[in-house]
Rosetta silent file (secondary structure, phi, psi, omega in degrees, C-alpha in Angstrom):
SEQUENCE: XXXXXXXXXXXXXXXXXXXXXXXXXXXXXXXXXXXXXXXXXXXXXXXXXXXXXXXXXXXXXXXXXXXXXXXXXXXXXXXXXXXXXXXXXXXXXXXXXXXXXXXXXXXXXXXXXXXXXXXXXXXXXXXXXXXXXXXXXXXXXXX
SCORE:     score description
SCORE:     0.000 S_00000001
   1 L     0.000  139.002  175.946   19.755  -92.425  101.679 S_00000001
   2 L   -75.846  131.489  177.164   16.540  -90.528  101.539 S_00000001
   3 L   -84.755  163.368 -179.804   16.786  -87.376   99.560 S_00000001
   4 L    61.338   37.001  174.574   15.456  -83.929  100.592 S_00000001
   5 L  -116.709  168.715  176.492   16.059  -84.557  104.278 S_00000001
   6 H   -74.141  -32.570  175.504   18.206  -82.651  106.701 S_00000001
   7 H   -61.430  -44.859  179.660   20.449  -85.718  106.963 S_00000001
   8 H   -67.541  -39.368  175.705   20.975  -85.740  103.231 S_00000001
   9 H   -58.089  -39.872  177.075   21.630  -81.967  103.245 S_00000001
  10 H   -63.013  -42.909  176.468   24.316  -82.606  105.905 S_00000001
  11 H   -60.639  -42.986  178.796   25.792  -85.355  103.619 S_00000001
  12 H   -69.983  -35.830  176.281   25.970  -82.999  100.685 S_00000001
  13 H   -69.998  -36.835  175.642   27.686  -80.291  102.699 S_00000001
  14 H   -66.866  -37.100  176.676   30.129  -82.654  104.286 S_00000001
  15 H   -66.211  -45.079 -178.896   31.036  -84.217  100.896 S_00000001
  16 H   -62.360  -42.915 -175.866   31.572  -80.754   99.362 S_00000001
  17 H   -68.045  -36.941  175.986   33.835  -79.771  102.234 S_00000001
  18 H   -66.090  -23.972  179.118   35.810  -83.055  101.964 S_00000001
  19 L   -92.053    8.014  178.616   36.307  -82.157   98.258 S_00000001
  20 L    67.021   29.341  170.370   37.689  -78.756   99.351 S_00000001
  21 L   -73.524  142.963  175.676   34.756  -76.588   98.180 S_00000001
  22 E  -106.938  133.320  178.841   34.630  -73.110   99.680 S_00000001
  23 E   -97.561  120.553 -174.675   31.325  -71.584  100.581 S_00000001
  24 L  -120.697  158.978  171.770   31.047  -67.807  100.018 S_00000001
  25 L   -71.022  154.307  179.326   28.378  -65.191  100.548 S_00000001
  26 L   -81.144   79.231 -179.038   26.289  -64.015   97.671 S_00000001
  27 L  -133.079  145.857 -178.477   28.105  -60.661   97.271 S_00000001
  28 H   -52.743  -40.529 -173.815   29.401  -58.676   94.296 S_00000001
  29 H   -68.102  -15.740  175.408   32.875  -58.571   95.851 S_00000001
  30 H   -86.305  -21.329 -174.752   33.080  -62.406   95.749 S_00000001
  31 H   -63.395  -31.350 -173.739   32.148  -62.867   92.150 S_00000001
  32 L   -84.993   -9.537 -173.115   35.392  -61.839   90.572 S_00000001
  33 L   -81.326  140.729 -170.050   37.619  -64.201   92.542 S_00000001
  34 L   -97.292   66.057  174.231   38.954  -67.083   90.523 S_00000001
  35 L  -115.988  120.191 -174.991   38.455  -70.071   92.709 S_00000001
  36 L   -67.939  -27.313 -178.626   37.008  -73.022   90.689 S_00000001
  37 L  -105.970   54.241  176.260   35.678  -74.713   93.809 S_00000001
  38 E  -109.207  130.861 -179.814   33.524  -71.942   95.107 S_00000001
  39 E  -115.338  119.601  171.700   29.826  -72.418   96.015 S_00000001
  40 L   -93.584   84.901 -175.799   27.620  -69.366   96.368 S_00000001
  41 L   -76.015  122.517 -176.764   25.043  -71.124   98.474 S_00000001
  42 E  -134.877  151.629  175.633   21.686  -69.274   98.599 S_00000001
  43 E  -126.781  118.762  165.418   18.198  -69.840   99.866 S_00000001
  44 E   -84.559  112.855 -177.310   15.138  -68.041   98.514 S_00000001
  45 E   -88.794   95.137 -178.526   12.859  -67.954  101.468 S_00000001
  46 L   -87.724  -37.412 -165.832    9.369  -68.106  100.011 S_00000001
  47 L  -123.325  -36.687 -165.174    7.398  -69.806  102.698 S_00000001
  48 L  -147.930  110.262  175.257    8.883  -70.609  106.056 S_00000001
  49 H   -76.220  -19.011  173.856   11.492  -68.935  108.115 S_00000001
  50 H   -66.901  -41.901  175.350   11.456  -71.652  110.728 S_00000001
  51 H   -61.051  -41.789  176.906   12.651  -74.041  107.956 S_00000001
  52 H   -65.359  -41.512 -179.112   15.307  -71.496  106.902 S_00000001
  53 H   -66.887  -32.205  179.296   16.587  -71.128  110.460 S_00000001
  54 H   -67.591  -41.089  173.836   16.960  -74.979  110.651 S_00000001
  55 H   -63.181  -35.210 -179.885   19.058  -74.953  107.456 S_00000001
  56 H   -68.110  -34.011  173.275   21.176  -72.197  108.905 S_00000001
  57 H   -64.384  -41.802  173.688   21.876  -74.251  111.952 S_00000001
  58 H   -59.300  -53.274  178.567   22.937  -77.170  109.864 S_00000001
  59 H   -53.194  -45.068  177.133   25.275  -74.951  107.749 S_00000001
  60 H   -57.188  -45.167  179.158   26.723  -73.416  110.923 S_00000001
  61 H   -58.172  -22.657  178.182   27.534  -76.824  112.266 S_00000001
  62 L  -102.672    0.076 -179.930   29.724  -77.402  109.182 S_00000001
  63 L    74.259   18.382  178.077   31.153  -73.880  109.094 S_00000001
  64 L   -86.160  139.082  175.848   29.332  -73.133  105.857 S_00000001
  65 L  -104.754  144.001  176.064   28.275  -69.640  104.968 S_00000001
  66 L  -150.293  171.741 -179.528   25.251  -68.930  102.865 S_00000001
  67 E  -117.223  126.557 -179.496   22.837  -66.142  101.884 S_00000001
  68 E  -104.328  114.028  179.608   19.139  -66.124  102.752 S_00000001
  69 E   -93.134  129.526 -173.246   17.013  -63.997  100.426 S_00000001
  70 E  -114.164  145.736  177.042   13.819  -62.699  102.120 S_00000001
  71 L  -100.378  130.218  174.767   10.547  -61.416  100.794 S_00000001
  72 L   -87.169   -7.835  175.497    8.933  -58.405  102.311 S_00000001
  73 L  -117.006   30.203  179.331    5.699  -59.387  100.549 S_00000001
  74 L   -65.611  141.258  178.357    5.749  -63.062  101.459 S_00000001
  75 L   -75.942  -20.539 -173.039    2.254  -64.546  101.874 S_00000001
  76 L  -115.901    0.616  168.016    3.247  -66.861  104.682 S_00000001
  77 L  -147.953  161.312 -170.416    5.615  -64.774  106.836 S_00000001
  78 L  -134.103  112.895 -175.190    5.829  -61.162  107.842 S_00000001
  79 L   -81.759   -2.156  172.592    9.123  -59.528  108.410 S_00000001
  80 L   -89.529   -3.104  176.585    7.419  -56.673  110.244 S_00000001
  81 L   -93.793  134.435 -172.135    6.430  -59.143  112.965 S_00000001
  82 H   -65.903  -30.270  176.927    8.908  -59.437  115.854 S_00000001
  83 H   -68.730  -38.471  175.548    8.819  -63.219  115.970 S_00000001
  84 H   -74.895  -27.572  179.016    9.853  -63.475  112.281 S_00000001
  85 H   -69.759  -39.323  179.262   12.439  -60.662  112.762 S_00000001
  86 H   -65.078  -40.145  175.119   13.834  -62.812  115.568 S_00000001
  87 H   -59.208  -42.424  178.096   14.133  -65.845  113.281 S_00000001
  88 H   -64.391  -38.324 -179.707   16.083  -63.695  110.751 S_00000001
  89 H   -68.650  -36.403  173.786   18.387  -62.439  113.529 S_00000001
  90 H   -63.940  -32.370  174.591   19.003  -66.056  114.600 S_00000001
  91 H   -68.154  -46.126 -177.393   20.020  -66.870  110.928 S_00000001
  92 H   -65.101  -43.397  177.281   22.334  -63.874  110.869 S_00000001
  93 H   -62.579  -17.620  174.126   23.804  -64.909  114.303 S_00000001
  94 L   -81.964   -0.617  177.956   24.712  -68.287  112.742 S_00000001
  95 L   100.171   10.820 -177.609   27.083  -66.358  110.475 S_00000001
  96 L   -95.179  164.474  179.923   24.797  -65.984  107.417 S_00000001
  97 E  -109.573  151.916  173.195   23.984  -63.039  105.158 S_00000001
  98 E  -117.126  158.826  176.280   20.501  -61.892  104.108 S_00000001
  99 E  -150.194  178.020 -179.149   19.326  -60.263  100.935 S_00000001
 100 E   -85.941  123.677  165.635   16.140  -59.126   99.112 S_00000001
 101 E   -98.561   96.866 -166.962   13.954  -61.678   97.379 S_00000001
 102 E   -94.545  130.269  175.772   11.989  -59.331   95.170 S_00000001
 103 E   -82.046  117.177  179.858    8.668  -60.232   93.606 S_00000001
 104 L   -72.989  137.385  179.098    8.930  -59.231   89.974 S_00000001
 105 L   -89.305  126.096 -178.993    5.824  -57.476   88.539 S_00000001
 106 L   -78.296  -16.973 -179.215    4.682  -59.160   85.353 S_00000001
 107 L   -71.966  111.485 -170.718    2.883  -56.123   84.189 S_00000001
 108 H   -60.151  -26.452  177.746    5.264  -54.670   81.592 S_00000001
 109 H   -74.078  -17.010 -178.969    4.425  -51.067   82.288 S_00000001
 110 H  -125.251   25.296 -169.346    5.408  -51.523   85.917 S_00000001
 111 L   -58.035  -46.099 -178.127    8.094  -54.181   85.588 S_00000001
 112 L  -112.099  115.459  177.205   10.767  -52.372   87.579 S_00000001
 113 L  -105.896   85.371 -175.404    9.590  -50.364   90.578 S_00000001
 114 H   -61.262  -32.310  175.927   12.867  -48.835   91.673 S_00000001
 115 H   -60.331  -45.972 -177.241   11.253  -46.969   94.505 S_00000001
 116 H   -67.026  -40.964  178.731    9.812  -50.086   95.903 S_00000001
 117 H   -64.853  -41.613  177.626   13.172  -52.012   95.587 S_00000001
 118 H   -64.595  -41.430  179.643   14.961  -49.044   97.325 S_00000001
 119 H   -59.483  -48.321 -179.383   12.356  -49.020  100.091 S_00000001
 120 H   -62.520  -45.702  179.114   12.704  -52.782  100.605 S_00000001
 121 H   -66.492  -42.384  176.111   16.598  -52.719  100.618 S_00000001
 122 H   -62.961  -40.171  178.833   16.644  -49.732  103.048 S_00000001
 123 H   -60.669  -44.809 -179.311   14.250  -51.499  105.346 S_00000001
 124 H   -69.378  -34.797  178.370   16.457  -54.612  105.403 S_00000001
 125 H   -66.035  -35.419 -179.667   19.579  -52.535  105.901 S_00000001
 126 H   -77.491  -29.552 -171.534   18.078  -50.677  108.834 S_00000001
 127 H   -91.618  -25.679 -174.524   16.558  -53.751  110.449 S_00000001
 128 L  -128.778  147.674 -173.196   19.341  -56.350  110.020 S_00000001
 129 L   -86.345  -22.753 -174.607   23.099  -56.083  110.366 S_00000001
 130 L  -124.564  101.813 -178.507   24.391  -58.387  107.550 S_00000001
 131 E  -129.752  143.297  168.031   22.782  -57.654  104.164 S_00000001
 132 E  -101.930  150.826  174.121   23.918  -57.989  100.593 S_00000001
 133 E   -86.374    0.059  171.085   22.795  -55.628   97.905 S_00000001
 134 E   -68.350  134.344 -179.632   22.407  -58.490   95.466 S_00000001
 135 E  -108.305  133.982  174.086   18.708  -59.122   94.599 S_00000001
 136 E  -106.915  121.845 -177.842   17.151  -62.491   93.941 S_00000001
 137 E   -87.863  133.611  177.505   14.010  -62.147   91.850 S_00000001
 138 E   -78.141  119.617 -179.635   11.007  -64.306   92.804 S_00000001
 139 L    43.484   59.095  177.512    9.801  -66.337   89.842 S_00000001
 140 L   -67.419  155.598  172.804   11.154  -64.158   87.117 S_00000001
 141 L   -93.581 -178.648 -174.336   10.017  -64.590   83.530 S_00000001
 142 L   -70.561   -6.653  172.706   12.270  -64.789   80.593 S_00000001
 143 L   -58.931    0.000    0.000   12.514  -60.952   80.195 S_00000001
């Protein structure tokens, strides 16, 4: 079987489901539950929301839930654009959750920009109906 294809991804999901794995949203409320066969499936959307939408369709076909982390400063997509917003809504409508994929600032004096994080989270909350407050950091360093 060819790896890194949609067909292979379907094989991975179907095998996990056959082995009784449960797929959960990336939410704080889910982390404390003691189920050894739980997968917190997540996707950091760095480049292409069309590709993300395709993965959401495959997961939906298998009844799998996942979380898609989105960047408001992505160089290759723009969440302020109605076409991209529509793709995100299609992902949500397939039963998935979205979250913030935050670009970490490597400048130590400005490492955490709480106001920027709050602005990004508030934007996502107002624009989309299913959001987690868990943040995925884009290319974090060892700090």
